[in-house]
N, C-alpha and C positions, 0 to 999 in steps of 0.2 A: 504494500500500500504506500502511496505517496505521502510524504510527511510535509509539514509546513516549513517554508523558508521564504526569505525576502532578499532579493538581490537587485542592486542598481547596476544596470549594464552600461549606461552612458549618461553623461550630463551634457546638456547643450553648451557649446562654446559660448562664452560671454553671457551666461544666464544660469538659471536654477532649474529650468525644465529638465526632466530626467526620464529616461526609459528604465523600466524595471520589470521584474517577473515575480509575482506573488504566487507561490505554490501552495496548494491545499490538497487534502486527501481526495477531493473531487475534481481536481484539475488545476491547470495553471491559468493565471490572469496576467495578460500582458498589459502593462500600465504605461501611460495614463489610460484609465478605463472608466466607463460610465456604468453605474449599477442601476438597473431598472427596478421599479417598485412593484412587487407582487404583494401588496399590503396585507391582504387577507388570505395569502396562499394562492393567489391567482393573478396573472397579468391580464387585466380586464379585457375581454373581447378576443384574446388570442391564446393559443395553447403553448405549453413549453416547447414542443417540437417546432412551432412556427418561430418562437423567439430564437431558438438555436439555429434554425435555417437562416435567420437574418443576423447571424454573427454575434449574438449576445453571449458574453462570457460569464456574467455573474448577475444574480438577482437578489433582491432584499424582501424580507417579509417582516411583519410588525408584531412584536410581542403583545402590545396592548390589545389589538384587535383579536389575535388568535387565542389569548387567554380567556376572552369573553365568549368567543364563538369560533371553533367548536369546543375549545378547551384544550389545554396542552396534553391531557391524558389521551384524548382521541388521536391526536397527531403521533404521540409516542407509541401508541398501540399499533400504528402502521409501520413503525420503525423509523419515525422522524419525518421531517418536512420533505426531504428529497423523495421518499417513497410515497408520501401522502399526495403530493402534487405531480409526481412523475417528472421530476427535474433532476438530471444526473450531474449537473455542473456545480461550481462553487456557489455558496449562499451566505448571506449575512442577515442577522436579525438585529434590529435596534432594541433598546432596553425597554421601550414603552414610555419612557419619561417625556419625550417630546409631545406625544399625543395627549397625555394627561394634562400637561401644562398649556398646550395649544388650545385644547378644548376648555380648559379651566379659565385661562385668561381671555380666550376668545380673540387673541390678536397675535400670538407669538409667530405663527407661520408667516403672516404678512410682514411683521416687523423685521424678521431676519432678512427679508428681501427689500427692506426700506419702505414699506407701506405702513404708515402709522394709523391703524384703525382699532377701535375697541368695541367689542360687542358683548356686553356683560350678560345679555339674555342667554347666551349659549353656554354659560359657565357650568361645568360639571364638577369642578374641583371643590372638595369639601375642606381639606386641611393638609398643610404641609408640616411635617414634624421630623424629629430626628429619626423616627422609626421608618418613615417613608411618606408616600403620598396617598391620601384617602380621597376617593372620588366616587361619583355615581355612574353605574353602568348605563351606557346609552341604549342597551338592549332591554333591560327590565327595571332600571332605576335602583337596583340593589346597591348597597354600599360595599366598596371593595378597597382593600389596602394593597398597594404595590410597594413592597420594601426592596432594598437592594438585594437581599438574599432571595426573595421570591422571584425577582426579575431574572436572576441568574439561574435559579432552579427551573423556571419555565423555559428559558433559552436552552438549558441543557436537555430538556425533554424534547424541545422542537428540533434540536440537533443540527443547526446551521454550522457551517465551518467557522465563521467569524461572528463574534458576539460582542456586545457593548455593555459597559457599566451603566448603572442608573444614575441620572443626573437631573438637575432642575434647569430648565431653559427659561431664563428671566426675560421680561419684556423690555423694550427700548426705553419706556418711560420710567423704569425702576431707577431709584436713586442709587448713587454709588455705594452708599452704606448698605443697602439691601443686596445689591449685586455682589458685594464682598461677602456678606453673611451667607448668601445662597451658594456662592462658589466654595466657600469653606465647608458648608454642609455637603455639597456634591463631592468634595474631596473625601470627607468621612464616609459617604456612601460608597465611593470608589474602593476604599480600603475594605469595607464590608463585602463589596462585590468580589474583590480579589480573594478574600478569605473563603467565601462560598464557592467560588470557581475552583479553588485549590483543594476543596474537601475531597477526601478519598471515597466518599460515598458514591460519587458519580462514576466510579470505575467498577461498581458491582454490576452483575448481569442485568438486573432489572432497570438499569439506566443505559441500556445498550444503544438507545436512539441517539444519545449524545455523541458517542464516538470521541475522537480527538477534536478539540476546538481550541481556538486562540482568542484571547480577550483584548479588546481595545479600550484604552482610557480616553477621556474626553476633556479637552481644554475649554474652560469657561472664562469668565471675566468681562463679558460684555464689550463695551467700547473703550474700556479703561486699560491702557497699556501696562500700567504697573500691576493690575490684577491679572492680566494675561501673562505677564512675566512670572507671577507667583504660581499660576496654574501650570505653566510650562515646566517650571522647576519641579513641581509636585509630580507631574506625569512622567518626566524623564527619570526620576529617581526610583520609580516603582516598576514592577516587572510586567509591563504591558508589551504584547507583541506588536500592536499597532497603536497609532495616536490619531484621534479624530478631533477636528476643530469644530466646536459647537457654539451655541448661544447666539444672541443678537449681535449682528455684525455692523450695525449702523443704520442711519436714516437715508443714506444715498449710496449709489453704486461706488462712488469714489471713496467713501468712508469704509465700505465693505472691502474694497480692494486693499485699502491701507491697513486695515486690521488683519486681514488674511496674510498679506505680505509680511507684516511685522511678526506675526505668530510663526508662520512657516519658516521664516529666515532663521529663527532661533532653535529649530528642531534639528536633531542630528540625523544622520543617514542610516541609522540602525533600525528605523521603523518605517513601514508604509504610512503615508499621511492621507487621511480621508477628510473630505469637507462635507459636512452634513447639510443636506437640503438645498443645494445649489445646483442648477442644471441648465440655465439658459446658455445657448451656444457661445455667444460672445464672452460671457462670464467664464466659461470653461477655458477658452483660449487664453484669456487674461490671467486666470489663476493657475493654469498649468505652468505659466511663467514664474509663479511664486514657489513652485515645487510641490504642488498638490498631485497626488498619485491617483486617487479615486474620488468620484463624485456620485451622489445619489439625488434623485428628485422625481416627483410624480409627473413633472411637466409634460414629457413627450406623449405619454398615453392619456393623461387627463385632457390636454387640449384637443387631442384627436377625437375624444368622445363629444367634444363641442364643435367639431367640424373644422378644426384648424390643422393644416399640414405645414410642417417645417420646410423651409426653402432657403437657399442661399442667393436667390436672384432678386429678392425684394428687400427694401431697406428695413422693414419691420421683421423680416426673418420668418414670416409665415403668411399663408393665405387662408381665408375663411371660405370654405367651399360652399357654404350656405348662401353666399351672396348671389344675387340674381344674375350677375354678369357671367357666371359660370354655367348657366343653364344650357347653353348651346356650344360651350367651349370643348372642342375635341382634342385638346392637348392633354398630356398626362399631368399629374399633380405638379411634377417638376420635370421640365424638358431635360433630357440627358440622364435622368436617374435610372438606375438599373434594378430597382426593387421590383418585386413581383406585381405590386399594385400599379406602378408607373408603366411597366411593360405590357400590362393587359387591360387597363381600364382608363377611361377618359374622365376629365373633370366633370363633364356633363352627366355621365352616368352616376358618379359618386354624389354629385349635387342632387340628382333624382333620388338616390337612396336616402339621403338625409331628409329631403322634403317628404318622402314617403314613410319616414320613421322606420326604415329597415336596418336591422342590426349589422348587416354586412358592411354598411358604410363606416361604422365605428371600427370594424376590424380592418378594413382596407387602409384607412388613414393611420391607424395604430401601427400596422406593419410598415408603412412608409416611414413614419417617424422613428421607429426603432432602427430600421435600416439606415436612415439619415444620421442618427446619433452615432451608430457604430462605425459608419464610413468616416464621419468626422474624426472620431477617436483614432482610427487607423491612419488618417492623414496626419494627425498630430504626432503620432508615434513615428511615422516615416520622416516627418520634417525634423524631429529631434535627431533621429538617426543620421539624416543627411545634412544637418546643421544649416537648414534653410527655413527655420521655424517662422520668422517674421515675414518672409516672402510668401510662404504658403498661407499664413494667417490673413495677410492682406488680400491674396487672390481668392480665398474662400468667401469673403464677404463682398467681392466685386461681381 
């Protein structure tokens, strides 16, 4: 069986962008790479086989959603997520913390991307304590506690290759004093996560779904660089296989780039570096330059379900196939694209599918967007290998 390893193969001349190979028991991931979100154990509208055919290397599922439905025991009884959803490639599960706090604050997801909105009506968070996060289930309203130990236990049973510690994701409008308090609590949760992860009980036969896994720490600290420094120091001195950059990254793109560059620049080469929740194409190009190895985001498949196809030919980077101008357009979603959707179907037909509320439309654009993202990541990797990153980046958006 393949074991875990992380190797940097090349660093861009005059830059920090880097080629790497992340090896897991379920296969290798060539980095930089994009991780697609199969939040509830499914890539919405497409099958794992279709994702693989479109060059997907790794997918992510969510601890929060799976613990509520169908429950970790159901997944473990299948032998883990890989067998449950019939995916034989590498997998990552997040800790569940982001969803609890995003639903709780009603704003975290947007604020990470620089959109300052607050919707208190959606709040499901009951209490944050040293023990963990108490929240209301969105399925039946029951009160649940997700502790650091329970998050790791659930992730062990889900059996993904790469797992994350439990942390709190603070909002942009949180004061520095609270951001600091939250970060320190997240560090204490990380230590509890490490202790639970290292427990010998997970190597008994009845925890066979876990197999061998590796744990990522998460850097917090919001927009405050001194707090980011403190969190970097904490994560580097503990025994994490990988390091994730999390939390609110600012109110503008420029501030996000600044915080990520500041943080990534201080991390060592011993760990793969993951950026949580960022996935816009231009952001990926810019942040690969900071030394980020992997990204995850729901964006490519979420916008597909609303009729938006990614493209490199328009300034906005996408087209909305529901617009009336596509009703008689016999071009593919993107001229020159070699995905199965663009080779076989016209904009006019896919426009018709959306107007007729046919599920096939969601599938066809999802396949295109997945192909698009994987092709972009391959171009990024080749440009690092050939030391022409800036030229390829410029041509990609022209």
